[in-house]
C-alpha positions as CSV (number, residue, x, y, z in Angstrom):
1,M,44.0,-68.7,72.1
2,S,43.9,-70.8,69.0
3,A,40.8,-71.6,67.0
4,V,39.7,-74.7,65.3
5,E,37.7,-74.4,62.1
6,G,37.5,-70.7,62.6
7,K,35.7,-71.2,66.0
8,S,36.6,-69.4,69.1
9,Y,38.6,-71.2,71.8
10,F,35.6,-71.3,74.1
11,I,33.3,-72.8,71.5
12,V,35.8,-75.5,70.7
13,M,36.2,-76.3,74.5
14,Y,32.4,-76.3,75.0
15,E,32.0,-78.8,72.2
16,R,34.8,-81.0,73.5
17,L,33.2,-80.9,76.9
18,L,29.7,-81.6,75.6
19,F,30.7,-84.6,73.6
20,G,33.2,-85.8,76.3
21,I,30.4,-85.8,78.8
22,A,28.1,-87.5,76.4
23,A,30.8,-90.2,75.9
24,L,31.1,-90.7,79.6
25,W,27.3,-90.9,80.0
26,N,27.1,-93.6,77.4
27,L,30.2,-95.5,78.5
28,G,29.2,-95.3,82.1
29,A,25.7,-96.7,81.3
30,A,27.3,-99.4,79.2
31,A,29.6,-100.4,82.0
32,V,26.8,-100.7,84.5
33,L,24.7,-102.7,82.0
34,L,27.6,-105.1,81.5
35,I,28.8,-105.4,85.1
36,N,25.5,-105.1,87.0
37,P,22.5,-105.2,84.6
38,E,20.2,-105.8,87.6
39,F,20.8,-102.1,88.7
40,H,18.9,-100.8,85.6
41,L,16.5,-103.7,85.5
42,A,15.4,-103.0,89.1
43,R,14.7,-99.4,88.2
44,L,12.4,-100.6,85.5
45,G,10.7,-103.1,87.7
46,I,12.0,-106.1,85.7
47,V,12.8,-109.2,87.6
48,D,13.1,-111.7,84.7
49,P,16.6,-113.2,84.8
50,N,16.6,-113.5,81.0
51,A,16.4,-109.7,80.7
52,R,20.1,-109.6,81.7
53,W,21.0,-110.7,78.2
54,L,18.9,-107.9,76.6
55,A,20.4,-105.3,79.0
56,R,23.9,-106.5,78.1
57,S,23.2,-106.4,74.4
58,L,22.0,-102.8,74.8
59,A,25.3,-102.1,76.5
60,S,27.1,-102.9,73.2
61,S,25.1,-100.1,71.5
62,A,25.6,-97.7,74.3
63,A,29.3,-98.4,74.3
64,A,29.6,-97.9,70.5
65,W,27.8,-94.5,70.8
66,G,30.1,-93.6,73.7
67,I,33.1,-94.2,71.5
68,G,31.5,-92.2,68.7
69,Y,31.0,-89.2,71.0
70,L,34.5,-89.5,72.3
71,L,35.7,-89.3,68.6
72,V,33.6,-86.2,68.1
73,A,35.1,-84.7,71.3
74,I,38.6,-85.3,69.9
75,D,37.9,-84.2,66.3
76,A,34.4,-82.7,65.7
77,R,35.2,-81.8,62.1
78,R,36.3,-85.3,61.1
79,F,33.4,-87.0,62.9
80,R,30.7,-84.4,62.4
81,S,28.3,-86.9,60.9
82,F,28.2,-88.7,64.2
83,I,26.5,-85.6,65.7
84,W,23.5,-86.0,63.4
85,L,23.3,-89.7,64.1
86,G,23.6,-89.0,67.8
87,A,20.9,-86.4,67.8
88,I,18.6,-88.8,66.1
89,S,19.4,-91.7,68.3
90,K,19.1,-89.7,71.5
91,T,15.8,-88.2,70.4
92,L,14.4,-91.7,69.6
93,F,15.5,-93.1,72.9
94,A,13.9,-90.0,74.7
95,L,10.6,-90.5,72.8
96,V,10.6,-94.2,73.8
97,S,11.2,-93.3,77.4
98,V,8.5,-90.6,77.4
99,F,5.9,-92.7,75.8
100,G,6.8,-95.6,78.1
101,L,6.3,-93.4,81.1
102,L,3.0,-92.0,79.8
103,A,1.7,-95.5,79.0
104,G,2.6,-96.7,82.5
105,Q,5.2,-99.1,81.2
106,T,8.1,-97.6,83.1
107,T,8.7,-95.4,86.2
108,L,10.0,-91.9,86.3
109,A,13.4,-93.4,87.5
110,G,13.3,-95.8,84.5
111,A,12.6,-92.9,82.1
112,F,15.2,-90.6,83.6
113,P,18.0,-91.7,81.1
114,G,15.7,-90.8,78.3
115,F,15.2,-87.3,79.7
116,V,19.0,-86.9,79.9
117,D,19.3,-88.1,76.3
118,M,16.7,-85.5,75.3
119,L,18.9,-82.8,76.8
120,F,21.8,-84.2,74.8
121,A,19.7,-84.3,71.6
122,V,18.8,-80.6,72.0
123,L,22.4,-79.6,72.6
124,F,23.5,-81.7,69.7
125,L,20.9,-80.0,67.5
126,E,22.1,-76.6,68.7
127,R,25.6,-77.6,67.6
128,I,24.3,-78.7,64.2
129,C,22.4,-75.5,63.7
130,R,25.4,-73.4,64.8
131,G,27.5,-75.1,62.1
């Protein structure tokens, strides 16, 4: 078993898996937003046809983050600053989702992606604290 950056093989594989799954999560959401934005809009109770443009513009950000997480999965040392940015971004999105749910502006299904992102944020912060 080889180690990267003095880390055990299992830690390296855990980090690759974590950021690989985060990449798939973001890239999958981006694909759905691009191909079928009505899927997410319906979960939010939005029927405005102009909202498709906003959903598709959000897809560009989700895709960029997905690529960033994929880069971290490939080389966490080189792209470690993306971990901080990802933790901040995912925390902010989770907070928007929670406050939207509490304010009655979205449903539980609409806020679900924010809860998943909060889990990612916690795991990213754990990775940052571990060094």
